[in-house]
C-alpha positions in Angstrom: 130.4 103.3 117.7 133.0 101.7 116.0 132.2 98.9 113.7 134.5 95.7 113.3 136.5 97.4 110.8 137.4 100.3 113.4 135.5 103.0 111.4 133.0 105.2 113.7 129.3 105.5 112.4 127.3 108.9 113.6 124.2 108.1 115.1 121.1 110.1 116.1 120.4 110.1 119.8 116.9 108.9 119.0 115.8 108.6 122.7 116.5 112.2 123.6 113.8 112.6 120.5 111.7 110.5 121.9 111.9 111.7 125.4 111.4 115.7 123.5 108.3 114.9 121.5 106.4 111.8 123.1 107.3 113.7 126.6 107.3 117.0 126.5 105.9 118.3 123.4 103.0 115.8 123.9 102.3 116.8 127.5 102.7 120.6 126.4 100.1 120.3 123.5 97.3 117.9 125.7 97.9 120.3 128.4 97.1 123.5 126.3 94.0 121.4 124.5 92.3 120.4 127.7 92.6 123.9 129.5 89.6 124.7 127.1 86.3 123.1 126.8 86.5 120.5 124.3 84.1 117.3 122.9 84.4 114.3 124.7 87.0 112.0 123.2 88.9 114.9 121.5 91.7 114.2 124.1 92.3 110.8 123.4 92.0 111.1 120.0 94.8 113.6 120.1 97.0 112.1 122.2 96.6 109.0 120.1 97.2 110.9 116.8 100.0 113.1 118.3 101.8 110.0 119.8 101.8 108.2 116.7 102.7 110.9 114.7 105.8 111.5 117.5 106.5 107.8 117.2 106.4 107.5 113.3 108.7 110.4 113.0 111.4 109.0 115.3 111.5 105.7 113.6 112.8 107.6 110.6 116.0 107.9 112.3 116.3 104.8 114.4 117.9 101.7 113.6 115.3 98.7 113.3 115.5 96.0 115.5 118.4 93.7 114.4 116.2 90.6 113.8 113.5 92.4 111.6 115.3 95.4 109.9 113.4 96.9 107.0 110.0 95.6 106.0 109.9 97.5 102.4 112.8 99.1 100.8 115.5 100.8 103.2 112.7 103.0 105.2 109.6 101.2 106.3 110.4 99.9 109.8 107.9 97.8 112.3 107.9 100.6 114.2 106.3 102.7 111.4 103.9 99.7 110.8 102.8 99.4 114.5 102.1 103.4 114.8 100.1 103.7 111.6 96.6 102.3 112.9 97.1 104.9 115.9 97.5 107.7 113.8 94.5 106.5 111.8 92.3 105.3 114.9 93.5 109.1 116.5 92.4 111.2 113.8 88.7 109.2 113.6 88.0 110.0 116.9 88.7 113.7 116.9 86.6 113.7 113.5 84.1 111.7 115.5 84.3 113.9 118.5 83.9 117.1 116.9 80.9 116.0 114.6 79.1 114.5 117.7 80.5 117.4 119.9 79.0 115.8 123.1 79.8 118.1 126.6 83.1 116.9 128.0 82.0 115.7 131.3 84.9 117.8 133.4 83.7 120.1 136.3 83.2 123.3 135.2 83.3 123.1 131.6 81.2 124.4 128.8 80.0 122.5 125.9 81.4 124.1 123.1 
């Protein structure tokens, strides 16, 4: 994309990164995880954890919103700030699920 001075700026295809990480990779990981017996709440925790990590990762190469910009230095964006609680909540749910180890409730599944 040319700037007002006519210089071309290379940009990352962040939409493709998001489609790969938040779409294909997240779907494959959750599908593989839910094929075997697991505690209740573990898939939800894993989804929040992986989705938050994927969003946080893509935010490194995405340009911040023009009206907000960077919040701290030249690296922390609003997207990173908003996905951080999702990562911690997902990790907390995974810890809680495996400590509690309640049956999954899915038909045919056996308590791990």
